[in-house]
C-alpha positions as CSV (number, residue, x, y, z in Angstrom):
1,X,82.4,91.7,96.4
2,X,86.3,90.2,97.9
3,X,89.2,91.7,95.6
4,X,92.1,90.0,96.9
5,X,92.9,87.4,99.0
6,X,95.7,87.5,101.4
7,X,97.4,84.4,102.0
8,X,99.0,85.1,105.9
9,X,101.0,81.4,105.2
10,X,102.6,82.7,101.9
11,X,102.4,86.7,102.7
12,X,101.1,87.4,99.1
13,X,97.7,88.9,98.3
14,X,96.1,87.6,95.7
15,X,94.4,89.7,93.2
16,X,92.4,89.5,89.6
17,X,93.7,86.8,87.4
18,X,95.9,85.3,89.3
19,X,98.2,87.4,89.6
20,X,100.4,87.1,93.4
21,X,101.9,90.2,94.9
22,X,104.6,89.3,98.2
23,X,103.7,92.0,101.2
24,X,106.7,93.5,102.9
25,X,107.5,91.4,106.2
26,X,106.6,94.7,108.3
27,X,103.5,95.1,106.8
28,X,102.6,91.3,106.5
29,X,103.7,91.5,110.1
30,X,100.5,93.5,111.0
31,X,98.0,90.0,110.6
32,X,98.2,87.5,112.6
33,X,96.0,84.3,113.3
34,X,94.9,86.4,117.1
35,X,94.6,90.6,114.9
36,X,92.4,89.6,112.1
37,X,93.3,93.6,110.6
38,X,93.7,94.3,107.4
39,X,94.1,98.4,107.3
40,X,97.8,97.9,107.0
41,X,97.9,95.4,104.1
42,X,94.5,97.6,102.4
43,X,96.5,100.3,103.0
44,X,99.6,99.4,101.2
45,X,97.9,98.2,99.0
46,X,96.3,101.3,97.9
47,X,99.7,103.3,97.9
48,X,100.7,100.5,95.1
49,X,97.5,101.0,92.7
50,X,97.0,97.4,93.3
51,X,93.6,97.8,95.2
52,X,91.6,100.7,95.3
53,X,89.9,102.6,98.3
54,X,86.7,100.6,98.2
55,X,88.3,97.3,98.0
56,X,87.7,94.3,100.4
57,X,90.1,92.1,101.6
58,X,89.5,87.8,101.9
59,X,91.9,86.0,104.3
60,X,93.6,82.7,104.0
61,X,95.3,81.5,107.0
């Protein structure tokens, strides 16, 4: 089950209840179409208490 969706174009994380959270530029820069890796986005979201450690993130390019 996907807990959040990351929008690469907007650099935002869409959470439950249609809440969008902007991802800081230095974190968002770690995800690209060539290198789809959410480790830093997920770690940031967990530190901000937006997601749990076991959350899954989907992608919208």
